[in-house]
ZADO-1210 file (C-alpha; in nm, 4 decimals, padded with zeros to 6 digits):
<atoms>
<atom x="-01.7116" y="06.4244" z="-02.5942" code="MET" pos="1"/>
<atom x="-02.0894" y="06.4284" z="-02.5548" code="LEU" pos="2"/>
<atom x="-02.1851" y="06.3832" z="-02.9173" code="SER" pos="3"/>
<atom x="-02.1358" y="06.1417" z="-03.1998" code="ARG" pos="4"/>
<atom x="-02.2828" y="06.1159" z="-03.5444" code="THR" pos="5"/>
<atom x="-02.5777" y="05.8900" z="-03.5944" code="THR" pos="6"/>
<atom x="-02.4164" y="05.7367" z="-03.8979" code="ALA" pos="7"/>
<atom x="-02.1020" y="05.6259" z="-03.7174" code="SER" pos="8"/>
<atom x="-02.3018" y="05.4966" z="-03.4206" code="ALA" pos="9"/>
<atom x="-02.5305" y="05.3022" z="-03.6512" code="PHE" pos="10"/>
<atom x="-02.2376" y="05.1669" z="-03.8507" code="ALA" pos="11"/>
<atom x="-02.0602" y="05.0372" z="-03.5378" code="ARG" pos="12"/>
<atom x="-02.3700" y="04.8637" z="-03.4037" code="VAL" pos="13"/>
<atom x="-02.5471" y="04.7395" z="-03.7150" code="ALA" pos="14"/>
<atom x="-02.2604" y="04.6535" z="-03.9477" code="ARG" pos="15"/>
<atom x="-02.0062" y="04.3815" z="-03.8833" code="PRO" pos="16"/>
<atom x="-01.6426" y="04.4732" z="-03.9352" code="ALA" pos="17"/>
<atom x="-01.6225" y="04.2519" z="-04.2445" code="THR" pos="18"/>
<atom x="-01.9101" y="04.4285" z="-04.4221" code="CYS" pos="19"/>
<atom x="-01.8553" y="04.5312" z="-04.7800" code="THR" pos="20"/>
<atom x="-01.8762" y="04.8864" z="-04.9048" code="SER" pos="21"/>
<atom x="-02.2003" y="04.7920" z="-05.0847" code="THR" pos="22"/>
<atom x="-02.3848" y="04.8093" z="-04.7513" code="PHE" pos="23"/>
<atom x="-02.2377" y="05.1505" z="-04.6771" code="ALA" pos="24"/>
<atom x="-02.3506" y="05.2745" z="-05.0174" code="ALA" pos="25"/>
<atom x="-02.7083" y="05.1556" z="-04.9477" code="ARG" pos="26"/>
<atom x="-02.7168" y="05.2773" z="-04.5875" code="ASN" pos="27"/>
<atom x="-02.9282" y="05.5969" z="-04.5903" code="PRO" pos="28"/>
<atom x="-02.7609" y="05.7218" z="-04.2723" code="LEU" pos="29"/>
<atom x="-02.4292" y="05.7272" z="-04.4569" code="GLN" pos="30"/>
<atom x="-02.5565" y="05.9783" z="-04.7135" code="SER" pos="31"/>
<atom x="-02.4433" y="06.3396" z="-04.6969" code="SER" pos="32"/>
<atom x="-02.8059" y="06.4361" z="-04.6366" code="ARG" pos="33"/>
<atom x="-02.7769" y="06.3070" z="-04.2788" code="PHE" pos="34"/>
<atom x="-02.4198" y="06.4204" z="-04.2147" code="ALA" pos="35"/>
<atom x="-02.5294" y="06.6941" z="-03.9739" code="ARG" pos="36"/>
<atom x="-02.7682" y="06.4719" z="-03.7825" code="LEU" pos="37"/>
<atom x="-02.6274" y="06.4338" z="-03.4322" code="GLN" pos="38"/>
<atom x="-02.7272" y="06.2375" z="-03.1255" code="ILE" pos="39"/>
<atom x="-02.6204" y="06.4086" z="-02.8075" code="ARG" pos="40"/>
<atom x="-02.6053" y="06.2158" z="-02.4897" code="LEU" pos="41"/>
<atom x="-02.6901" y="06.4321" z="-02.1924" code="LEU" pos="42"/>
<atom x="-02.4616" y="06.3203" z="-01.9113" code="SER" pos="43"/>
<atom x="-02.6144" y="06.2275" z="-01.5780" code="GLN" pos="44"/>
<atom x="-02.4084" y="06.5032" z="-01.4156" code="GLU" pos="45"/>
<atom x="-02.5435" y="06.7680" z="-01.6543" code="THR" pos="46"/>
<atom x="-02.9004" y="06.6391" z="-01.6171" code="ARG" pos="47"/>
<atom x="-02.8725" y="06.6594" z="-01.2367" code="GLN" pos="48"/>
<atom x="-02.7292" y="07.0125" z="-01.2555" code="ALA" pos="49"/>
<atom x="-03.0167" y="07.1231" z="-01.4798" code="ILE" pos="50"/>
<atom x="-03.2719" y="06.9516" z="-01.2516" code="ASP" pos="51"/>
<atom x="-03.1237" y="07.1468" z="-00.9599" code="LYS" pos="52"/>
<atom x="-03.1310" y="07.4739" z="-01.1581" code="ALA" pos="53"/>
<atom x="-03.4929" y="07.4204" z="-01.2681" code="VAL" pos="54"/>
<atom x="-03.5913" y="07.3569" z="-00.9062" code="GLY" pos="55"/>
<atom x="-03.3945" y="07.6506" z="-00.7647" code="SER" pos="56"/>
<atom x="-03.6893" y="07.8930" z="-00.7874" code="ALA" pos="57"/>
<atom x="-04.0558" y="07.8826" z="-00.8824" code="PRO" pos="58"/>
<atom x="-03.9788" y="08.0767" z="-01.2042" code="VAL" pos="59"/>
<atom x="-03.6567" y="07.9957" z="-01.3890" code="VAL" pos="60"/>
<atom x="-03.5376" y="08.1461" z="-01.7163" code="LEU" pos="61"/>
<atom x="-03.2438" y="08.0089" z="-01.9126" code="PHE" pos="62"/>
<atom x="-03.1316" y="08.3016" z="-02.1238" code="MET" pos="63"/>
<atom x="-02.8449" y="08.4616" z="-02.3097" code="LYS" pos="64"/>
<atom x="-02.7043" y="08.7236" z="-02.0757" code="GLY" pos="65"/>
<atom x="-02.8529" y="08.8376" z="-01.7482" code="THR" pos="66"/>
<atom x="-03.1854" y="09.0057" z="-01.6666" code="PRO" pos="67"/>
<atom x="-02.9975" y="09.3344" z="-01.6279" code="GLU" pos="68"/>
<atom x="-02.8011" y="09.2922" z="-01.9538" code="THR" pos="69"/>
<atom x="-02.9701" y="09.0483" z="-02.1931" code="PRO" pos="70"/>
<atom x="-02.7449" y="08.9488" z="-02.4835" code="GLN" pos="71"/>
<atom x="-03.0180" y="08.8800" z="-02.7406" code="CYS" pos="72"/>
<atom x="-03.3511" y="09.0296" z="-02.8341" code="GLY" pos="73"/>
<atom x="-03.5484" y="08.7173" z="-02.7474" code="PHE" pos="74"/>
<atom x="-03.3989" y="08.7053" z="-02.3981" code="SER" pos="75"/>
<atom x="-03.4722" y="09.0774" z="-02.3565" code="ARG" pos="76"/>
<atom x="-03.8328" y="09.0265" z="-02.4689" code="ALA" pos="77"/>
<atom x="-03.8776" y="08.7346" z="-02.2267" code="SER" pos="78"/>
<atom x="-03.7518" y="08.9430" z="-01.9346" code="ILE" pos="79"/>
<atom x="-03.9825" y="09.2290" z="-02.0347" code="GLN" pos="80"/>
<atom x="-04.2822" y="08.9946" z="-02.0533" code="ILE" pos="81"/>
<atom x="-04.2091" y="08.8537" z="-01.7077" code="LEU" pos="82"/>
<atom x="-04.1769" y="09.2095" z="-01.5772" code="GLY" pos="83"/>
<atom x="-04.5072" y="09.3110" z="-01.7336" code="LEU" pos="84"/>
<atom x="-04.6704" y="09.0057" z="-01.5782" code="GLN" pos="85"/>
<atom x="-04.5500" y="09.1158" z="-01.2340" code="GLY" pos="86"/>
<atom x="-04.3372" y="08.8128" z="-01.1498" code="VAL" pos="87"/>
<atom x="-04.2103" y="08.8422" z="-00.7932" code="ASP" pos="88"/>
<atom x="-03.8300" y="08.8925" z="-00.8095" code="PRO" pos="89"/>
<atom x="-03.7868" y="08.6773" z="-00.4979" code="SER" pos="90"/>
<atom x="-03.9486" y="08.3858" z="-00.6837" code="LYS" pos="91"/>
<atom x="-03.7433" y="08.4271" z="-01.0004" code="PHE" pos="92"/>
<atom x="-03.3950" y="08.3296" z="-01.1084" code="THR" pos="93"/>
<atom x="-03.2144" y="08.3332" z="-01.4413" code="ALA" pos="94"/>
<atom x="-02.9200" y="08.1367" z="-01.5756" code="PHE" pos="95"/>
<atom x="-02.6847" y="08.2810" z="-01.8364" code="ASN" pos="96"/>
<atom x="-02.6216" y="07.9991" z="-02.0845" code="VAL" pos="97"/>
<atom x="-02.3391" y="08.1976" z="-02.2447" code="LEU" pos="98"/>
<atom x="-02.1247" y="08.1289" z="-01.9385" code="GLU" pos="99"/>
<atom x="-02.1388" y="07.7495" z="-01.9771" code="ASP" pos="100"/>
<atom x="-02.1408" y="07.5720" z="-02.3145" code="GLU" pos="101"/>
<atom x="-02.2506" y="07.2428" z="-02.1596" code="GLU" pos="102"/>
<atom x="-02.5516" y="07.4167" z="-02.0020" code="LEU" pos="103"/>
<atom x="-02.6258" y="07.5937" z="-02.3313" code="ARG" pos="104"/>
<atom x="-02.6437" y="07.2651" z="-02.5236" code="GLN" pos="105"/>
<atom x="-02.7743" y="07.0554" z="-02.2356" code="GLY" pos="106"/>
<atom x="-03.0816" y="07.2679" z="-02.1680" code="ILE" pos="107"/>
<atom x="-03.1909" y="07.2223" z="-02.5301" code="LYS" pos="108"/>
<atom x="-03.1715" y="06.8448" z="-02.4922" code="GLU" pos="109"/>
<atom x="-03.3266" y="06.8489" z="-02.1463" code="TYR" pos="110"/>
<atom x="-03.6366" y="07.0308" z="-02.2672" code="SER" pos="111"/>
<atom x="-03.6306" y="06.8958" z="-02.6225" code="GLU" pos="112"/>
<atom x="-03.6684" y="07.2591" z="-02.7306" code="TRP" pos="113"/>
<atom x="-03.4086" y="07.3903" z="-02.9778" code="PRO" pos="114"/>
<atom x="-03.3923" y="07.7567" z="-02.8812" code="THR" pos="115"/>
<atom x="-03.3009" y="07.9828" z="-02.5921" code="ILE" pos="116"/>
<atom x="-03.4507" y="08.1492" z="-02.3867" code="PRO" pos="117"/>
<atom x="-03.6491" y="07.8799" z="-02.2071" code="GLN" pos="118"/>
<atom x="-03.8921" y="07.9394" z="-01.9224" code="LEU" pos="119"/>
<atom x="-03.9794" y="07.6943" z="-01.6446" code="TYR" pos="120"/>
<atom x="-04.2598" y="07.7628" z="-01.3977" code="VAL" pos="121"/>
<atom x="-04.3065" y="07.5256" z="-01.1059" code="GLY" pos="122"/>
<atom x="-04.0378" y="07.2941" z="-01.2516" code="LYS" pos="123"/>
<atom x="-04.2387" y="07.2579" z="-01.5730" code="GLU" pos="124"/>
<atom x="-04.1184" y="07.3736" z="-01.9131" code="PHE" pos="125"/>
<atom x="-04.3400" y="07.6487" z="-02.0528" code="VAL" pos="126"/>
<atom x="-04.1625" y="07.7403" z="-02.3757" code="GLY" pos="127"/>
<atom x="-03.9426" y="07.9889" z="-02.5517" code="GLY" pos="128"/>
<atom x="-03.9923" y="08.3546" z="-02.6350" code="CYS" pos="129"/>
<atom x="-04.2498" y="08.2879" z="-02.9064" code="ASP" pos="130"/>
<atom x="-04.4635" y="08.0819" z="-02.6687" code="ILE" pos="131"/>
<atom x="-04.4282" y="08.3431" z="-02.3918" code="LEU" pos="132"/>
<atom x="-04.5345" y="08.6177" z="-02.6320" code="MET" pos="133"/>
<atom x="-04.8400" y="08.4221" z="-02.7444" code="SER" pos="134"/>
<atom x="-04.9380" y="08.3317" z="-02.3878" code="MET" pos="135"/>
<atom x="-04.8866" y="08.6924" z="-02.2777" code="HIS" pos="136"/>
<atom x="-05.1131" y="08.8155" z="-02.5558" code="GLN" pos="137"/>
<atom x="-05.3925" y="08.5634" z="-02.4949" code="ASP" pos="138"/>
<atom x="-05.3813" y="08.5963" z="-02.1148" code="GLY" pos="139"/>
<atom x="-05.2859" y="08.2367" z="-02.0424" code="SER" pos="140"/>
<atom x="-04.9428" y="08.3345" z="-01.9044" code="LEU" pos="141"/>
<atom x="-05.1017" y="08.5656" z="-01.6464" code="ALA" pos="142"/>
<atom x="-05.3383" y="08.2856" z="-01.5460" code="LYS" pos="143"/>
<atom x="-05.0532" y="08.0344" z="-01.5136" code="LEU" pos="144"/>
<atom x="-04.8386" y="08.2702" z="-01.3075" code="LEU" pos="145"/>
<atom x="-05.1298" y="08.3544" z="-01.0773" code="GLU" pos="146"/>
<atom x="-05.2142" y="07.9838" z="-01.0314" code="GLU" pos="147"/>
<atom x="-04.8528" y="07.9167" z="-00.9342" code="LYS" pos="148"/>
<atom x="-04.8621" y="08.2154" z="-00.6951" code="ASN" pos="149"/>
<atom x="-04.5482" y="08.3772" z="-00.8380" code="VAL" pos="150"/>
<atom x="-04.6752" y="08.7280" z="-00.9092" code="VAL" pos="151"/>
<atom x="-04.6532" y="09.0215" z="-00.6750" code="VAL" pos="152"/>
<atom x="-04.9998" y="09.0673" z="-00.5277" code="SER" pos="153"/>
<atom x="-05.1852" y="09.3981" z="-00.5455" code="GLY" pos="154"/>
<atom x="-05.1406" y="09.4560" z="-00.1710" code="GLU" pos="155"/>
<atom x="-04.7622" y="09.4184" z="-00.1998" code="GLU" pos="156"/>
<atom x="-04.7352" y="09.6713" z="-00.4808" code="THR" pos="157"/>
<atom x="-04.9723" y="09.9295" z="-00.3383" code="ALA" pos="158"/>
<atom x="-04.8012" y="10.2204" z="-00.1670" code="SER" pos="159"/>
<atom x="-04.8745" y="10.2624" z="00.2056" code="PRO" pos="160"/>
<atom x="-05.1320" y="10.5321" z="00.2848" code="GLN" pos="161"/>
</atoms>
C-alpha cells in the first residue's frame, strides 16, 4: 500500500515498544484531530511514469475524462480554455485520471496540487482550472503559450486564397 497514517509512522519511529500509554495520550499526532492526516509515498515507478507523461507533449492536461468527453465541469472548462487559446492539437495530449487510481492520486502528490485537472506546459506545472481561468482572463496564459510556441499560428489557421 502506498499510504500510512502519520500517527502510526511517528509512533513506530519515535516511541520505544515499552512506552507507556501516557506518552500516547500526550502525543498530538495520536489525537482524532489528525486521524485523517496521511503521508503518501509516491513510488519511484509512479514518479517515472508521470515524468514520462509530463514530457510526452509540450502541453499536457491531466483530467477527468477525455477532451472529447470530459467527466467534470472543471475538466470541460480547461479543455475549452485551451481551445480558445488556440493550442495546437499536435502539441497537446491529455491523460484520463479516472482510468488509473494510482495516476489520479500520484499526480496530486507529484505536483503538490490537490485538485484535478492539472496543466503542464513545457514540463512545468501551470495549475488547475482556477489558475487557468485567471490566466486566461488576464492574458498571461496566451503569453505563456505563445512563448512556448504551442499555439496554432495565424498562417496555419488562415484559409488558402
